[in-house]
N, C-alpha and C positions, 0 to 999 in steps of 0.2 A: 504494500500500500504506500502511495506517495504522500509525503507530508504536505499539509496545507500551506501554501505560500502566502505570506502577508506582504502587501505592497510596501515598497521602500519609500525613501524621502521624495524623490522626483515624482513618483506615481501619486503619492499623497498630495503633493503640491498641485499637480495637474487636476486631480479630482476636486480639490478645494477651489481652484480657479473656475472649474466648470460650474460649480454651484454658487460661489460667492460673487463672481464677476457679473453675472446677469442681475443679481439682486442689487448690487451697487449701481449699475446702470439704471435700473428701474427706479430706485429711490432717488437718484440724481435727477432723472427726468421729472419725477413727481414734484420735487422741490422747485425746480425751475418753472414748471407749469403753475404751481401754486403762487410763486412770486409774481409771475406775469399776470395771473388772473386777479390777484388781490391788489395790485398796484402799489406794492410796498417799495418798488424801486423808483417811484416818482420823487424828484427833488424839486420842491416848491420854489426854492431860492433860484435854482437854475432856470425854471420856467419864467420867473419874474425877470431875470436878466435877459432872456431871449425875447420876451415881449417888449421890453424897453428898447432893445436893439432893433426889433422890427419896426417900432414906432419911429425911431430915429431914421431908419432907412426909408420909410414911407414919406417922412417930411423931406428928406433929401431928394427923393424922386419928384415930389410935387414942386419943390423949388427949382429943380433942373428943368422940368416941363414948363414952368412959368417963365423962366429965363429964355428958353428956346422959343416959346410962342411970342414973347415980347421982341425978340430979335428978328422975327420974320416980318 
């Protein structure tokens, strides 16, 4: 009768990776999805900065259009 062979270090590592790696990927995707859906990654200060910059650009465009129409 042959003795039962127990997997060694590399085999155990591969078996562990086969079971743990998919769980890590699934949990990671769930965390990313949760953060996207709850809106936790919204930075109000950055939004305010961008809105102020947009208003400045709109005023610049209006001024340039006015200067252009006055020159014609």
